[in-house]
DRENZA-107962 format. One record per atom (N, C-alpha, C): x, y, z. Coordinates in steps of 0.001 Angstrom, whole numbers, plus 500000, padded with zeros to 6 digits. Last residue first. Example, Ala and Ser with C-alpha at 12.3 -4.5 7.8 and 13.67 -1.06 7.14 Angstrom:
512850497750507080/513670498940507140/512900500030507870/513190494310507800/512300495500507800/513200496700507800/
END
This chain:
864388879672069142/864745879887067740/864696881360067395/863587879510071745/864999879245071487/865381879494070041/861562881990073333/861725880903072374/863230880740072115/859678883007076244/860842883057075376/860838881868074415/856203884035076418/857358883236076813/858486883315075793/854881887372076800/855048886187075979/856284885394076400/854402888285080297/854486888604078879/854744887305078112/852147886663082652/853437887145082191/853304887701080785/849207887635084501/849870886934083427/851271887488083241/847384887290087631/847741887956086386/848400887040085376/844418886361089512/845853886345089239/846127886889087845/841767886035089955/842406887159090642/843915887206090421/841077883714088687/840547884970088144/841228886186088757/841890881507090053/842824882076089094/842354883403088522/839879880459091554/840814881351092243/841776882035091270/838541878587090015/837981879944090076/838908880942090767/840475876488087942/840210876936089304/839633878348089300/838716875346085015/839879875950085668/839501876398087077/837127872309084306/836975873694084758/838272874158085405/837874870025082814/836470870332083064/836270871805083418/840106868509080616/839859869663081479/838366869934081579/840780865124080720/840029866171080023/839745867297081004/843511862849080499/842673863749081272/842007864788080385/844508859502080684/844346860678079844/843259861541080486/846920857242082069/845687858005082186/845691859129081159/849370856163082279/848326855274081769/846946855924081852/852118858027081291/850936857991082144/849898857076081497/853963857843079230/854205857066080445/853048857103081433/854443859046076721/853304858124076890/853433857269078148/857931859600077166/856712859746076377/855702858637076686/859861861376079253/859377860021079046/858019860116078363/862593863494079395/861238863337078864/860963861852078661/864556865433081522/864226864077081094/862792864073080577/867234867587082241/865895867450081666/865714866000081234/869144869222084791/868904868092083893/867454868103083450/869220871787085887/870466871020085787/870326869857084802/867788875019085783/867698873619085389/869088872990085302/866786877166088258/867865876910087309/867940875407087035/864130879261089001/864605877876088975/865627877695087876/862637881429091232/863452881316090016/864210879996090081/859536882317092445/860605881326092542/861318881296091188/858114885177094108/858433884406092911/859473883346093258/855234886129096079/856678886073095854/856885885279094572/852585886485095691/853119886846097002/854641886916096970/850691887531092936/851914886866093401/852312887394094774/848550889051092082/848280887871092902/849508887179093442/850097890190089185/848921890285090046/848680888965090781/853295891042088948/852448889886088666/851286889886089657/854685893214089889/854147893303088529/853234892133088179/855740892556092336/854579893453092305/853922893485090936/857957891060091501/856863890418092233/855602891265092125/859454893077090312/859049891924089513/857909891165090187/859957894878092400/859107895281091278/858608894089090476/859847893063095559/860448893890094521/859491894135093371/860420889871097232/859674891096096960/860389891879095864/861686887335097151/860684887637098173/859837888856097840/862467884773095277/862479886234095160/861339886739096040/864319881877095912/863088882618096190/863334884114096038/865576879451093721/865894880633094520/864615881447094687/866412876038093133/865427877116093181/865882878227094115/867971873769090846/867975874515092098/867047875723092003/866966870620089426/867824871800089462/867774872448090822/865252868628087049/865874868744088352/866857869906088307/862228867737085397/863358868648085538/863942868491086940/860340865810083129/860976865905084437/862123866910084373/857395865322081577/858606866131081458/859144866367082862/855562862758080154/856022863335081407/857339864055081166/852633862179078139/854068862420078278/854373863044079636/849943861957077720/850521861076078711/852015861216078863/848574863702076064/849407862662075452/849898861616076439/847074865237077961/846464864734076730/847257863560076162/848610866109080047/847396865374080375/846723864765079151/851806865983080640/850956866329079507/849697865482079649/853248867156083694/852549866101082955/851803866694081764/856176868149084871/855124868714084038/854445867570083283/857863868340087831/857230867397086914/856085868100086203/860953869228089348/859665869623088789/859162868530087853/862894869251092305/862504868563091082/861129869011090645/865556871073093845/864137870785093667/863927870063092344/867871872433096208/867575871521095104/866091871183095062/868401873944098438/867794874613097284/867472873691096124/867745873304101658/868314872605100504/867663873176099245/866677875112103433/867692874185103919/868418873472102780/864865876545101960/865776877286102828/866934876412103297/863342874566100815/864322875247099969/865277876111100781/861658873927102927/862673872964102519/863754873629101676/860110876289102854/860916875977104021/862004874958103706/858801876062100427/859758877153100601/860654876912101808/857259873706101045/858177873774099903/859233874849100112/855853874457103391/856678873257103370/857701873305102237/854199876584104260/855480876839103592/856415875641103649/851760876976105463/852699876067106120/854101876267105566/849978878609104111/850969879269104970/851864878296105733/848336877658102177/847959877340103559/848925877916104587/848578880414099921/848244879020100170/847864878795101609/848799882811097394/848408882555098776/847997881095098923/851360881905094943/850123882535095376/849829882204096845/854287882539093299/853722881798094420/852514882570094927/855134882436089810/854609883134090991/854137882148092048/858259881329088333/856815881234088519/856395881993089778/860733880884085873/860256881694086993/858749881503087103/863585879023084672/862148879238084784/861865880174085952/866288878316082551/865774879110083669/864269879290083569/867418877295080278/867796876672081545/867214877386082765/866568878753078106/866478877298078005/866903876575079280/864901881452079853/865794880953078809/865747879440078900/862429881826081053/863325882971080870/864402882671079834/859303880852080943/860593880355080488/861469881563080184/857044880963083621/857725881710082553/859059881055082228/854083879596084418/855515879332084541/856206879987083348/851682880343083389/852089880988084649/853540880663085005/850699879181081090/851799880126080944/852238880768082239/847353879031082122/848366878537081187/849440879595080940/847147880010085601/846692880145084223/847753879560083294/848079877395087937/847893878778087511/847292878823086117/849484875382090568/848548875607089478/848410877081089170/851394872868092080/851319874269091711/850389874408090508/851732870552094783/851084870960093536/851234872461093333/854578868800096170/853425869686096240/852940870044094837/856431866717098331/856022867040096958/854699867778097015/859346866064100286/857990866601100166/857692866816098689/861502864441102663/861136864830101305/859673865246101269/862296865831105937/862046864788104958/861777865348103588/861656866603109423/862411866693108177/861986865601107210/860394866198111833/860225867497111179/860754867513109749/861163863753112821/859793863884112323/859594865183111536/863654864099113942/863595863578112575/862195863669111991/863097864774116557/863532865829115644/863403865375114194/862517862168117485/861480863192117484/861846864332116533/864965860776117186/863780860352116446/862691861433116388/867939862761116766/866887862248117634/865651861883116816/869648863912114825/869753862493115149/868558861965115938/868157866058112282/868928865796113496/868836864316113860/868398866453108712/867687866076109928/868640865788111079/869277867138106251/869623868049107338/869069867596108687/868286865436104377/869721865353104648/870148866223105820/865618866145104061/865932864994104907/867409864912105253/864454868066102584/865296868534103686/865758867382104552/863488868463099357/863956867446100309/864887868065101336/860787868733096944/861909869292097698/862299868281098767/858984868844093908/859521868052095014/860701868777095628/856099869987092327/857452870321092776/857824869487093986/854121869838089380/854385869358090729/855843869638091070/851819871945087545/853030871141087678/853175870732089131/849483873357085301/849724872522086477/851137871957086417/849128874477082918/848391875109084015/848626874382085331/851325874983080138/850946874232081335/850153875078082319/852359876227077956/850930875910077905/850418875297079205/855033876457078543/854282877688078288/852779877455078264/855756873757078645/855726874537079883/854900875807079703/855573873155075896/854759872431076876/854638873227078170/857471874880074775/856061875031074407/855152874320075408/859791873833075935/859399875223076190/857924875420075892/859801871278074786/859644871423076237/859217872836076607/860188871969072113/858989871234072501/858732871369073996/862703873195072162/861516873994071859/860225873294072255/864436871968075109/864282872157073674/862975872907073419/866258872952077995/864969872756077348/865082872883075840/869241871126078917/868441872344078795/867172872013078028/870434868732078924/870844869648079992/870080870964079933/868557865675078398/869242866883077946/869650867695079171/867057862650077189/867749863406078217/868483864596077615/864431860545076798/865128861629076112/865732862533077170/863906856981076818/863988858280077502/864804859269076694/862132855346074084/863273855494074991/863274856860075663/858668854334074159/859757855112073561/860897855295074553/857627851009074782/857762852365075297/858903853091074586/855499848965073244/856915849341073192/857038850793073617/852803849014073927/853561847773074087/855063848038074090/851701851893075865/852046851228074602/852902849990074852/849359851586078581/850678851977078091/850954851275076774/846048852921079319/847067851892079221/848383852451078703/844011854662079790/844458854506078409/845458853372078256/841202855584081649/842374854725081574/842735854499080113/840290859020081923/839986857670081487/841292856881081423/839176861795083999/840158860923083371/839526859666082800/838762865331084498/838267863963084580/839179863080083739/839759868163086467/839909867298085304/839261865944085566/840132871410087571/839291870213087662/839379869427086355/843115872696088826/842207872634087688/841430871310087763/843734874307091814/843682873002091169/842678873059090028/843670876664093261/844541876615092074/844601875249091405/842612875291096381/843004876440095562/843916876042094406/841752873438098202/841510873139096780/841992874252095851/844146872774100885/842935873365100318/842872873082098815/845318869657102290/845540870946101626/844221871465101079/846003867755105285/845217868098104105/845621869453103562/848748865678106346/847844866822106511/847107867064105199/851221863820108098/850156863888107096/849283865102107397/854422862330108756/853465863433108906/852417863324107814/855242859610108591/855858860526109558/854933861709109822/854331856292107836/853905857686107897/854690858443108968/856058854119105815/855739854423107206/855481855917107315/855063852527102888/855531853772103471/855096853842104930/855997850041100593/855242850379101796/855891851578102462/855665849328097059/856394849759098247/855441850024099404/855711846825094506/855445848177094959/856262848530096181/856516844434093461/855075844651093584/854728846075094018/859223844250093600/858631844373092268/857135844636092305/859763846294096575/859991845122095731/859274845313094415/860246847563099695/860351847928098285/860663846660097498/859367848949102841/859407847773101967/859422848244100533/859620851419103934/859957850278104790/859960848962104026/860347854764103354/860078853479102718/860542852347103638/858757857297105198/859978856549104943/859600855194104370/856992860397104564/857328859203105315/858623858573104877/854217862510104243/855669862409104222/856064861208105070/851419863476102431/851980862486103342/853493862503103159/848478865391101758/849921865203101720/850342864173102765/845602865545099680/846186865281100988/847659864948100824/842895867132097971/844281866677098039/844732866520099491/840284867665095592/840671867300096943/842121866815096933/839150868185093152/840142869132093664/840574868827095105/837670866271091931/837018866978093026/837883868081093624/839323865329089921/837892865449089651/837177866302090684/841848865082091030/841589866229090164/840102866406089876/842985864357093925/841841863904093145/841379865071092274/846108863520095056/845292864617094557/844217864060093633/848559862904097343/847350862336096768/846442863474096351/851925862993097411/850765863864097252/849650863067096609/854717862252099423/853612861766098600/852499862808098581/858208861919099834/857016862735099968/855959862242099001/860581859949101572/859738860145100403/858566861045100760/863731858624102436/862686859598102735/861901859865101462/864648855159102494/864619856461101819/863472857320102327/864358852668103606/864938853705104444/864920855078103815/864910850977100646/864349850869101992/865096851839102902/865202853419098009/865656852236098735/864871852138100039/865276855100094942/864505854750096131/864987853428096705/866847855168092635/867217855983093792/866517855540095069/865890853828090497/867096853283091128/867453854001092416/863581855442090060/863491853986090144/864694853385090859/863563858139089636/863591857694091029/863657856182091167/863435858514086879/864601859030087610/864678858594089064/862569855568085060/862115856693085869/863289857200086702/863326853275083819/863986854509083397/863427855749084075/861712851302084939/863155851233085168/863866852515084792/858741852657086502/859449852101085354/860954852200085578/857699851919089844/858201852864088851/858876852111087711/854861849887090662/856294850154090672/856658851157089584/852141849420092970/852644849713091621/854115850065091754/850665849630095434/850717848416094630/851072848695093193/851651850941098357/851518851321096954/851719850076096118/850393851504101582/850940850544100649/850635850993099225/851055853292104440/850434853372103123/851147852394102216/850567853402107979/851138852775106793/850341853149105549/849267854139110252/850665854559110123/851356853934108910/846804853015110341/846873854475110282/848297854999110115/846993850201108103/846905850790109431/847058852302109280/846669849833105363/846258848761106275/846177849197107728/845747851624102870/846289851952104179/845843850880105166/846594851516099385/845853851000100527/846551851402101816/846385851934095955/846854852523097203/845968852023098343/844936850690094052/846341850306094138/847036850958095330/842475851738093961/842634850614094864/844077850169094966/842201852483090543/841884852844091926/841808851617092824/844957851314088658/843518851225088860/843211851619090302/847596853785088500/847063852432088556/845553852471088683/850728855605088519/849290855479088285/848880854018088307/853056857816089847/852674856420089703/851167856366089498/855575860232089206/854163859893089295/853992858394089107/857961862578090647/857535861553089704/856082861188089978/860568864887091135/859154864563091327/858780863539090274/863845864847092562/862945864589091441/861507864447091945/866998866196093369/865622865950093783/864745865819092543/870269864888093745/869318865638092932/867899865233093331/871960863234095125/871371864336095864/870455865209095035/872771861018093844/873632862195093710/873085863414094453/870703859251094208/871966858969094889/872937860134094825/867798861452094492/868539860320093950/869883860190094668/864996862224096631/866325862519096090/866950861260095514/861450862691095943/862587862130096684/863877862558096000/857962862397095603/859113863285095624/860213862687096471/855077861467093658/856166861140094579/857241862214094515/851566861277093326/852797861972092984/853830861706094076/849339858789092075/849921859496093210/851224860127092743/846151857820090632/847590858114090572/848016858788091865/843528857308091120/844151856574090011/845636856882089841/842142856917094450/842949857648093478/843469856762092357/840871855680096518/840027856193095438/840833856709094255/842707855088098516/842290854010097608/841387854474096458/842880857695099838/843937857216098953/843498856063098050/840516857954101483/840745858778100299/841744858148099336/840616856421103727/839566856124102758/839780856851101437/842720857641104991/842833856225104699/841770855777103699/841625860165105380/842734860006104440/842908858537104052/839667859571107311/839277860182106029/840369860026104988/841213858631109470/840361857708108723/839943858280107367/844572860019109328/843212859937109864/842338859064108954/847720858692109606/846676858977108627/845309858913109306/850047860411111788/849330859222111353/848326859644110288/850840862735112884/851881861743112629/851261860395112274/849434865780111476/849378864562112309/850573863670112004/848421869144111422/849445868168111048/849380866994112017/846461870850112520/846229870221111225/847223869161110806/847278871755115071/845920871258114883/845788870411113620/849826872601114714/849600871595115758/848195871013115680/849310874535112759/850069873336112438/849856872233113458/847969876508114166/847223875768113146/847961874498112735/850097877314115912/848806876858116443/848074876007115409/852058878049114127/852373877016115117/851072876442115691/850815880083112745/851019878802112070/851402877698113034/850840882174114594/849560881660114084/849725880279113487/853591882582114861/852791882151116013/851466881535115569/854335883304112121/854932882192112864/854037881702113997/853795885233110302/852700884316110634/853173883163111523/855644886991109078/854821887461110183/853683886552110591/857473886204107241/856204886700106723/855202887047107823/859567885278108788/859814886364107838/858515887017107386/858323883111110081/858748884284110846/858947885479109929/857982881354107922/856813881832108661/857141883092109455/860682880933107298/859785881561106320/858555882122107019/861546879704109676/862178880944109227/861303881677108214/859997877382109767/859803878404110794/860394879742110353/861116876020107611/859713876432107559/859442877534108577/863708875654108722/863516876341107453/862098876857107296/863320874207111084/863796875586111172/863669876349109865/860138872389110773/861570872503110999/862018873956110873/857038871932112479/857785872614111425/859273872670111768/855777870925114686/855640870157113446/856455870740112301/857953871256117580/857087871842116562/856919870898115373/857873868907120339/858595869636119305/857624870159118244/855938867368121615/856334868650122200/857047869518121176/853350865848119611/854723865952120103/855015867338120671/850920865484118344/851013865119119761/852378865368120387/848870867352116282/850274867007116492/850519866706117965/845443866227116081/846572867039115679/847914866461116073/843791864869118870/843677865566117593/844958866341117315/844054861638120192/844417863046120334/844380863717118960/841185859544119514/842603859854119410/842855861324119720/838518859112119450/839165858903120733/840644859263120718/837766859492116868/837138860374117849/837821860249119209/839024857444115522/839577858793115418/839003859736116462/839449854405117331/838531855347116696/839119856746116699/842060852238116674/841534853239117593/840638854200116829/841717848889115686/841971850276115276/841328851244116283/
END
């Protein structure tokens, strides 16, 4: 293994670490030149040693990818810490498999683009990885790393966990085309969700250009209720100041499809949504939400609920201190 101190730091390629969608958002917001410099410093095409040591500590990982119909989903895999391993700086091995009724179980194949988010809620530490599946079997999968980078701790609620296991008989999946009242109430109480996006279908043919594109999954956090339910098929949430890479918003410029995952940290239920997102860049509605830089409006195409599917149960320790500077919506909508 090459010592990290001897490796070139950051992005070694002549081409930008950002694709044209990300660059367009950066240009629109006046940070393009600055972000090209910081991106070349912070984005790598391998896992640094700190990340290789980080992933085996995690009890879960978040995934993002597209299914065979092109719908994008976010999902989650959990296990005893150590189920994630990095045998080399360009590989991540996942020693767990998705349940058969998970929306990505049948979609993921060898060669599929996948986004991964490792997030340690106890410490608010998180690292992102985008890559390609090179092995997939009943024992798990292996990911070839395309890009990796760290994220700041902003807006992450600090939680501690205990292993709960899974029930012997799993409840059947519940599918719908819109939110029921239970789903509305869960979203209205949520302080955390995950969003998957995918620009892999737009990638160019050259191997170097292909490094810029792919699936991605990211964290969103806010005060309970920061995701507004406008109606049974429409959500709106604020986007706060982040790292300015704009991976999520950049992917949405190229492909508006996105998947959302709302975990219930107490029950272990998982609420999956897939649909399309539209960015509201400015205006009175943005200005009315304190701390919002812009809004995202999301139109739901499908809803899936899997009950008791997380083998972890979480206890809230402390909300992110960054939330004190953010506002609130009015009361969420109800279907009754």
